[in-house]
C-alpha angles and dihedrals in degrees: 000000000000093000092051090051092049091050091047094051093046095196120180095236107037140125107279110158117089092229091053091050090051091049090050092050092049091048093048091046091051094044095047105031095158094058114108127221090250089058091052087053090051091051092048091049091050090050091053093048092050098247089125108045116186113204127256095008090287122139113169132137098287091052091047091051090051091050092049090049090050090051091047090054091050091049092049091051092050093047092048090051091050091048093050090049090050092050090054091059098037115118120251121249116283120248122237091256091053091049091048091052091049091051091046091052091048092050091049092051091049091052091051091050090049090052091051091051090048090053089055091050091051093059110111111236119225115237114243128203122190090348093305133105108247096216094060116081116229107200095182095059132086109214092202092058095048109110094020118115109275092006101108089163095279123131120226116246116240123193116244112273095227096074 
């Protein structure tokens, strides 16, 4: 990402060697460990658009560090503004009576849920044999063939004897 930006800017005095670019990336990563990859992309985009203008067409490691510090300061100002705005709209602390009513409502809901679960446990389960309910008659099955190979509980069809 940094190398592409440096090639795009094409400054006279810039980092050009691959080893120097790697050293710069390692130094920036170590100096700004909390900076995300998306933030690096923002900085590179701002460099390309001319928002950060290093002087005298020079873009080496000290100028990059200055640019990253400038971005970090901008980010801190924005985050502090967001935090102050959030604090304005944050709710006040709850009183003891409000907390007690919240806990009482929670306890009541838990008791209702427990009753619903108990109703489900009280349901009498129907016994099943071979995947079938025993209390339902199955006229098309032969119980003696169930379990035999090819049986599958299905009767064979015979043509009527009168024809």
